Structure formats: C-alpha cells, structure tokens
C-alpha positions in Angstrom: -0.2 -0.2 -0.1 2.8 2.5 0.8 4.7 1.5 -2.2 1.4 2.3 -4.3 1.5 5.8 -2.6 4.6 6.5 -3.2 4.3 5.6 -6.9 0.9 8.2 -7.8 3.1 11.0 -6.0 6.2 10.4 -8.5 3.6 10.5 -11.1 1.6 13.1 -9.9 5.0 15.2 -9.4 6.1 16.4 -12.8 2.9 17.2 -13.9 2.3 19.5 -10.8 5.4 21.1 -11.3 4.8 21.5 -15.0 1.1 23.4 -13.6 3.2 25.1 -11.1 5.5 26.5 -14.1 2.8 27.4 -16.3 1.1 29.6 -13.5 4.5 30.8 -13.1 4.8 32.1 -16.6 1.5 33.5 -16.7 2.1 35.7 -13.9 4.8 36.7 -15.8 3.4 37.6 -18.8 0.5 39.7 -16.5 3.3 41.4 -14.8 4.7 42.0 -18.2 1.8 43.1 -19.7 1.3 45.9 -17.0 5.0 46.9 -16.4 4.9 47.6 -20.4 1.2 49.2 -20.3 2.6 51.7 -17.0 5.9 51.7 -19.2 3.5 52.9 -21.6 1.8 55.2 -19.8 4.7 56.9 -18.3 6.0 57.6 -21.6 3.1 59.7 -22.8 3.5 62.0 -19.9 6.7 63.2 -21.2 7.6 66.0 -24.0 9.3 63.5 -26.4 5.8 60.9 -25.7 3.8 63.8 -26.9 5.7 65.1 -29.5 5.4 61.5 -30.9 1.5 61.5 -31.1 1.3 64.8 -32.4 3.9 63.2 -35.2 1.6 60.1 -35.2 -1.9 61.3 -35.9 -0.5 64.2 -37.8 0.8 61.8 -40.1 -2.4 59.9 -39.9 -4.6 62.8 -41.2 -2.1 63.6 -43.9 -1.9 62.6 -47.5 -2.9 63.2 -50.9 -3.8 67.2 -51.1 -4.7 67.3 -47.8 -2.4 68.6 -45.1 -2.5 68.5 -41.1 -0.7 69.6 -38.1 -0.9 69.3 -34.6 1.3 70.9 -32.2 1.4 71.4 -28.0 -0.3 68.5 -26.1 0.1 69.0 -22.8 -1.1 67.6 -19.5 -1.7 65.0 -18.2 -2.7 62.1 -20.8 -5.4 60.4 -21.5 -7.1 62.4 -18.4 -6.5 66.2 -18.8 -5.2 67.1 -21.8 -4.9 70.4 -23.8 -3.9 70.3 -27.4 -2.4 74.3 -28.5 -2.8 74.1 -32.2 -4.0 72.2 -34.6 -4.8 73.0 -38.8 -5.8 70.8 -41.8 -5.6 72.1 -44.9 -5.1 71.1 -48.4 -3.3 72.9 -51.3 -5.4 76.0 -50.8 -4.6 76.6 -47.2 -6.1 75.7 -44.1 -9.8 75.4 -44.2 -10.1 74.2 -40.3 -8.5 75.8 -37.5 -8.0 74.9 -33.7 -6.5 76.4 -31.2 -6.6 75.8 -27.5 -8.3 72.1 -27.7 -9.2 71.1 -24.0 -10.7 67.8 -22.9 -10.5 66.8 -19.0 -12.1 63.2 -17.5 -12.4 62.9 -14.6 -10.7 59.5 -13.1 -12.1 59.0 -9.8 -15.7 59.1 -11.1 -14.4 55.3 -13.8 -14.3 53.8 -10.1 -17.6 54.2 -9.4 -18.8 53.0 -13.0 -19.4 56.9 -14.3 -18.0 58.9 -17.1 -17.4 62.5 -15.9 -15.9 65.0 -18.4 -15.4 67.7 -16.6 -14.8 69.9 -19.5 -14.4 69.7 -24.0 -14.0 72.2 -26.2 -11.7 75.1 -27.5 -10.4 78.1 -27.3 -11.1 79.0 -31.3 -12.3 76.8 -33.8 -12.3 79.1 -37.3 -13.9 77.3 -40.4 -12.7 79.0 -42.9 -14.1 77.4 -46.1 -15.4 73.7 -46.6 -13.2 71.1 -47.8 -13.4 70.0 -50.9 -16.0 67.0 -51.2 -15.2 63.5 -51.6 -16.5 62.2 -55.4 -20.3 60.9 -54.1 -20.0 56.6 -54.2 -22.7 55.4 -56.7 -26.1 54.6 -55.2 -26.8 51.2 -54.4 -29.2 49.5 -56.4 -32.1 49.1 -56.3 -32.8 51.7 -53.4 -33.7 50.9 -50.2 -34.7 52.5 -46.6 -32.6 51.8 -44.1 -34.0 50.1 -41.3 -33.4 52.8 -37.8 -31.0 50.9 -35.2 -32.5 49.7 -31.9 -32.0 52.1 -29.3 -30.4 51.1 -26.3 -33.0 51.1 -22.9 -29.9 52.8 -21.2 -26.2 53.7 -21.7 -23.2 51.1 -20.2 -22.3 53.6 -17.5 -24.1 57.2 -16.5 -22.4 60.2 -18.0 -21.9 63.5 -17.2 -20.3 66.0 -19.7 -20.3 69.3 -17.6 -19.3 72.0 -19.5 -19.2 71.6 -23.6 -17.9 75.1 -25.3 -16.3 77.2 -27.9 -14.8 80.2 -27.1 -15.3 81.5 -30.6 -16.2 79.8 -33.6 -15.7 81.6 -36.4 -16.9 80.4 -39.6 -15.8 82.0 -43.1 -17.6 84.0 -45.7 -17.4 81.0 -47.9 -19.3 78.8 -45.4 -22.5 80.6 -44.5 -22.2 83.6 -46.8 -21.1 86.2 -44.4 -18.0 85.9 -41.8 -19.7 85.5 -38.2 -18.3 84.8 -34.9 -20.2 82.3 -32.6 -20.2 81.4 -28.8 -21.2 77.8 -27.8 -22.0 76.1 -24.6 -24.1 73.4 -22.9 -23.5 70.7 -21.1 -25.2 66.9 -21.2 -25.8 64.1 -18.5 -27.2 61.0 -17.4 -29.3 60.0 -14.7 -27.6 57.8 -11.6 -29.0 54.5 -14.0 -28.0 56.2 -17.5 -31.6 55.4 -18.8 -32.2 59.2 -19.6 -30.2 61.6 -21.2 -30.8 65.2 -21.3 -28.7 68.0 -23.2 -29.0 72.1 -23.2 -26.6 74.3 -25.7 -26.3 77.6 -26.2 -25.4 79.4 -29.3 -24.8 83.1 -29.4 -23.1 85.3 -31.7 -20.4 87.5 -30.8 -18.6 89.7 -33.4 -22.4 90.8 -33.5 -24.9 90.7 -31.0 -27.6 89.6 -34.1 -28.3 85.8 -33.6 -28.8 83.0 -30.6 -30.4 79.7 -30.6 -30.9 77.4 -27.4 -31.6 73.6 -27.6 -33.1 71.7 -25.1 -33.3 67.7 -25.2 -34.4 65.3 -22.9 -34.6 61.6 -24.0 -36.0 58.9 -21.5 -34.6 55.9 -22.9 -36.1 53.2 -20.5 -39.9 55.3 -22.2 -38.6 55.6 -25.5 -39.9 59.5 -25.5 -38.6 62.7 -26.5 -38.9 66.2 -25.5 -37.2 68.3 -27.3 -37.0 72.2 -27.9 -35.1 74.6 -30.7 -35.3 78.2 -30.8 -33.5 80.3 -33.3 -32.9 83.9 -33.7 -31.5 86.1 -36.9 -31.2 89.8 -37.0 -27.8 90.8 -39.1 -28.4 89.9 -42.5 -27.5 86.4 -42.5 -30.8 85.7 -44.1 -29.7 87.4 -46.8 -26.9 86.6 -47.6 -27.5 82.9 -47.4 -30.6 83.4 -49.8 -28.9 85.9 -51.9 -32.0 88.0 -51.5 -30.9 91.3 -50.1 -34.4 92.2 -49.3 -34.7 89.3 -46.5 -35.5 90.7 -42.6 -35.2 88.9 -40.0 -35.0 85.1 -39.3 -37.1 83.3 -36.0 -37.2 79.8 -35.7 -39.7 77.2 -32.9 -39.4 73.9 -32.8 -40.4 71.8 -30.3 -42.7 69.0 -29.5 -42.9 65.6 -27.0 -44.1 61.9 -27.5 -42.8 58.8 -27.3 -40.5 58.5 -30.4 -43.0 55.4 -32.1 -45.3 58.3 -32.5 -43.4 61.7 -31.7 -45.4 64.6 -32.3 -44.2 68.0 -32.9 -44.6 71.8 -34.3 -42.7 74.1 -36.5 -42.9 77.9 -36.7 -40.5 79.2 -38.7 -40.7 83.3 -40.1 -38.2 84.5 -43.1 -39.2 88.3 -42.7 -40.1 89.5 -46.5 -39.8 85.9 -47.6 -41.8 83.3 -46.5 -44.1 81.8 -43.1 -44.7 78.3 -42.2 -46.5 76.6 -39.7 -46.7 73.2 -39.4 -47.5 70.2 -37.3 -44.9 67.5 -37.7 -45.4 63.7 -36.8 -42.6 61.3 -36.7 -42.6 57.4 -35.9 -39.3 56.5 -35.0 -39.8 52.7 -34.9 -38.3 50.3 -37.4 -38.5 51.9 -40.7 -39.2 56.3 -40.2 -42.0 57.0 -41.0 -43.1 61.3 -41.4 -45.9 63.4 -41.4 -46.4 67.0 -42.5 -49.5 69.5 -42.0 -49.0 72.8 -42.4 -49.8 76.0 -43.9 -47.2 78.2 -46.1 -47.5 81.7 -46.8 -44.7 83.8 -49.3 -44.5 87.3 -49.3 -45.1 89.5 -51.9 -42.9 89.4 -55.2 -41.3 86.4 -54.3 -42.5 83.8 -56.5 -42.9 84.7 -60.4 -44.7 87.0 -61.9 -46.2 84.6 -63.8 -46.7 82.1 -61.0 -48.1 83.9 -58.0 -51.6 85.3 -59.8 -52.1 81.3 -60.7 -51.2 79.6 -57.1 -51.7 82.9 -54.6 -49.5 82.7 -51.7 -50.5 81.1 -49.4 -50.4 76.9 -49.4 -51.9 74.6 -47.4 -50.0 71.2 -47.3 -50.4 68.0 -46.1 -47.7 65.0 -46.6 -48.2 61.6 -44.8 -45.7 59.0 -46.0 -44.6 55.5 -44.5 -42.6 52.9 -45.7 -44.4 49.3 -45.5 -40.7 47.8 -46.2 -37.2 48.1 -46.9 -38.1 48.4 -51.2 -42.3 49.7 -50.5 -42.9 53.1 -49.9 -46.7 54.1 -49.3 -48.1 58.1 -49.7 -51.0 57.8 -47.4 -51.9 61.0 -47.8 -51.0 64.4 -50.2 -52.8 67.4 -50.0 -52.0 71.0 -51.7 -54.5 73.7 -51.5 -53.6 77.0 -53.2 -55.6 79.9 -54.9 -58.9 77.8 -54.9 -56.8 75.3 -56.5 -56.6 71.8 -54.9 -54.6 68.4 -55.3 -55.7 65.0 -54.0 -52.9 61.8 -54.0 -52.4 58.3 -52.4 -50.4 56.1 -53.5 -47.4 53.8 -53.4 -43.8 53.0 -54.6 -42.0 50.1 -55.3 -38.1 50.4 -55.7 -36.8 47.4 -57.0 -39.0 47.1 -59.4 -39.2 51.3 -60.2 -43.0 51.3 -60.2 -45.2 53.9 -58.7 -49.3 53.5 -59.0 -51.9 55.9 -57.2 -54.4 58.6 -57.7 -54.3 62.2 -58.2 -56.9 64.4 -58.0 -56.8 68.2 -59.3 -59.8 70.1 -58.7 -59.6 73.7 -60.2 -62.1 76.8 -59.1 
C-alpha cells in the first residue's frame, strides 16, 4: 500500500511541477503586460511621448492633397489634456483651425462606473471654408430605406459632460455668406441609472449681438420618449446672405414637441421676414422604418414668387403629406394635399423601389 502511494506521488510530481511552471509563466506575462502599460503610460507624460503622438496623428490625417498639423499636446494624458494647435488644410490653405483644445476626464468617477467629463471644447475654432467634397459613391441599386437602429434602454454607464464649449467659433464668408463669430456653451448628462439623457446647448453670435439659438433635449431611453425644444433668432443679415435676397429680414425659428419615438408629435414655426412664413405640425415615427407626416401652411411674401406663378397659385399654400415605408423597398403615400388659390390637389399611392414602379391616384380640383 505504501509502495502504491509513493508510485502515485512520483507520477503526479512532474504534472504538478508543469502546472506550477505554467502558473508562474502566466503570472510573469501578466506582470510584463502591466509593466509595459505602466511604462507606456509614463512615456505618454514626457515631452518626447507627446511629440510622438502629435506626429503620428498628423501623419495619419495627412495624405494626397491633405495636410494636418498638430502641436503643443500638454497635460496628464489621457485624462486631462490640452492641444495648443490643430490645422487641417489642402493646397489652397487651411480650411480648419483649432486653438486651445481641451479635454478633462475625471479619473475618480470611473471607480463609480461613471464617465464624468469636466470640460471638452476649444478656445477657438475657425471654419474658413468647407473642405473639398469627395466624389459621391454610386448609390446602391435598388435604393432601400435604412432600418433605424434599435435604441438602447440605457447607456452602459452614467455620463456627465459638465461643460461643452467653444469660446469663439469663426465661420468664413464662403460657409454662410458672410463672416461671423459665435460662442457655444452647454452640457449633457444622464441620470444615475443611465436611462435618461438631457442636453442643453446655447449658441450666441459674438461679433454682433444679432443671432442666438437654444437647444434643449430630454430623452427617456427606457420609456422611448423624446422632449425637444429648439429656438433660434437672427437679425443681422445672415438670412439675406444665405438666400442671396437682399430684401430678406429677420429669421425666427421655433421647433418643439414631445412624445414616444414611435409616434412623436411636434410643431415647427418658421418666419423668414419679407420672404415667407411656415407653420406646420410634425408627425414622426422612429420605430423600425421611419414614418413622417406634415400638416401645415406656407405664406409667401409679395414678389417672392415669379410674376407668372403668383396669380395662379396665390401666396398661401396648404400642405399635407404622410409617407410610410411598408418595407425596405416599398413606400406608401398615405395622404397628399396641396391647396392654393382655390386649386386642390389630392393624392395617394405607393412605390416599389426595386421595380422602379409607382401607382396611385391624383385628383386636381380647379375653381
């Protein structure tokens, strides 16, 4: 009996030693990885390491007819960092300039499974012009309506972005018709269980006190509801510059609504002084395939429509449109109504995008 025990011990000895050796090897690998990460983290805090990051990112963003410059990375990477200078350009010069970019993530909040960003933004962003557009790819044949992604019931962790800012946003004349400078300030956060998101954003023109915008958004991810408010005003001639109509005056926009995303209802009021005004009710369905409905009235200012068109349709147009995709390649026009100067256009129909066919019924009433 004793001899059998000794024999079994001798058999298990080499196996146990192998497992112990494997365990020590795995432990050494883990320690090596930790040491490597710690070393890399330490290198990131040096001037040389930050310079290498700037060089790598600049190289990745540069290419044929594209230039990128990133300089002056400072701070405690990756939690609290500042970038003094970012430039993106092409043979015609820089089209985007960013000065004093800042990102501050609070590390201690991660211990509580929360992402807290104390500040993110820049002291100055200048969009001098729009970059050259890339050639549009050929659309897939046949066209299909995209399926909307299913929104999560909550975010993985709670998020609090205490401050979103751009102290000075400069837009060049080629962008909006005249040079203008704005300030952006806002914040975004979820509740503690990360199933409700709120965003508040404010934009003010700073070179002239003639434009402002306010955005307030409250999304209940668990309940699938959205409360939205957007108000904007412009009184300094931007509307005339963008529309290329010198008679255009002030612009006022008010968009608001609330309800479930599957059947969201809102209202849009838009006044473009001396051009037109629009008041419309909005119906949006954002479940699976998008659905849209518009019921409203457009009033056009005198002299805006061509002289041979205005007498025929007048300056007031009533509009109703409801469109509902029934599959990714079929769409139903549930309702169409146009009313102007006694004229009435009514229609319904459906289209098959795969077969490139449309069938329906249209009725025109004349006075």
